Every structure is written in C-alpha cells, then in structure tokens.
N, C-alpha and C positions, 0 to 999 in steps of 0.2 A: 836864265831861263827855269821855271817856277813849273812849267809843264811837263817834266821830265824827274823833278822831285818824287823821292820815296816817301807816301803815306803808309804810318805806322798802321796795321790792321788792330783791331780792335773785338773783341767778341764781347755780342751783348747779352748778359748772361741773367736780366731782368724779364724777359720774354719766354724763357725755357723754366726760370721761377715758376711765372703764370701759369703756364703748361705741365709741368710738373702740382701743383697744387688742385690744377683742374682734375687731373687724374684722380687724385687720392680720394676728394669727394669723388666722382664716377664710381669708383671701388667701394669708399665704403657704404653708399645711398644701393647700388646694387649688392652688396652681402647684407646688410640688413633689410632689404625686401624680398631676399631669398631665405631668408630662416624664418619668418611665421609657413611660409607654405609646405612647408617639411611636414609632413605625418601620414596616416595609412586612412585608406576610404573604409568608412565605417556604417553600417546604418541605423543610427540612434533607432531607440525605441520613441516612441507618442507620449507627451503628457500634457493634458489640459490644464496644470497648474504651473507648468512650467516657470520657473522666472530666473533672472542674470544671476550668474554669480560673477564672483570677482576670478579675475584673470588667473589661471593657476600657476602653480611654479614650477610645478611638476602631473602633466597628463600621461596618464594611465591609460592606455589602450587592452579592451577586453576581448578578443573574438569571440566568434563561435565554438571554438574546438578547447576556449578555456584556455586559448596560450595567452602571456602577460609581454604588453612591448612597451619600455620608454625612451623616447626618443629613439626608434627605430631599431632597438637594442632588442633580444628578446630574454625574457626572466624568468626567473623562479620568484615564487610565494618568499622564498629565505634573499634572495638577490635583492629582491623589491625591497626588503625589511630591512639590508644593507644599506640599498641605495640611501634610503633616508635616513636611516640615524647616522650618516655621513654629514648630511644637511641639518640644521637646525628646526628638530622637528617642532620643537613649539611654534614655527612662524613659517612652518611650509602648507600652503596648500596645495590638497590631492585634489583631481578630480580626475572620474573615473569616466571610462568613456566607453561604454559596453557595447555592445553589438546587440541587436534584437533577438538574437539567436543565444544567447549567454545564459548559461546557465546559472539561475539563485544559489548550487553551491561555490560555481566560481566567481561570482561577487563575491558572495561572504569572506573566499581565501583571500581576494584582496583586499578587503576593509580589515579582516585583520591580520594581512600583512603591513598595510598603513597602523594599526593601532597599538600593535605589538611595537612598532618605530618609536611612537608617543605622537602619532599625529591626531591632532584632535579635528582640524581641517578638510574635512572629506566630504566633496560633493558627487554626484550621479547629473550627466550628461545626457539631458537629454533635449529630441524635436517637438517645439508646440506646435500643439495639436490643434487646430482650425484656427 
C-alpha cells in the first residue's frame, strides 16, 4: 500500500532567498532616500543672479547667531578647518548655506576657516529671486 508510505520532507530555500533579496533592496532604497532629507531649515538670502552650483561634498550651515553646523554637528571655526583638512582639500567643494540674518563677519569666519584648510571651491547658497 503506497498510501501509508512516508514522504521525505523538503525545505524550499529558493523562495526564502527571494524574500531576503527583496528585503535587502527595500532597506537599501529606504536608506538612500533618507540620507538627502537630513538637514536644517534655514531662510536663504535672495539673489537675482543665482546660478546652479556643483553638488557640494560639504554643506556648511550658518545660522543668524553665527553657529556653524556640518552634518547635524555644531562646530567651531577651528573644528571646521580640522574637518576639511581631514579630507582632500584640493577636491572638496564647500557650499555655505547662510541665513538671511547671518552677519558678514560670521560668513567671513567660515570662509577663512575653509581657506586655511586649503579649500578653493567655496560657494554660497541662495534662493533665486524672481
């Protein structure tokens, strides 16, 4: 009687591999989507002659009190110089995102810190006016 014969159990691994690859792709896509959305809300100054800049490797935010923020961390001018010197200063593109109310002296302090580090590609972020 073949009716009572025992069949050997098999574990199908192919569907499990498919699910694991799907989860891997899903988490990679979510991670890549979340990275650019991190930042600070600032009120950029207006400019009638604003042009498109290359994508910055370092985005420096300067608020109205003169506080320097890079990647969510508050830094001093000396720490900003050290951070930029840790990278290849000749190929680093820095964009300064200064608030409308930021003083010119604070802006110059950030630019001086970049220049002391050896960075030559410095841009100022602005919102196109009109």
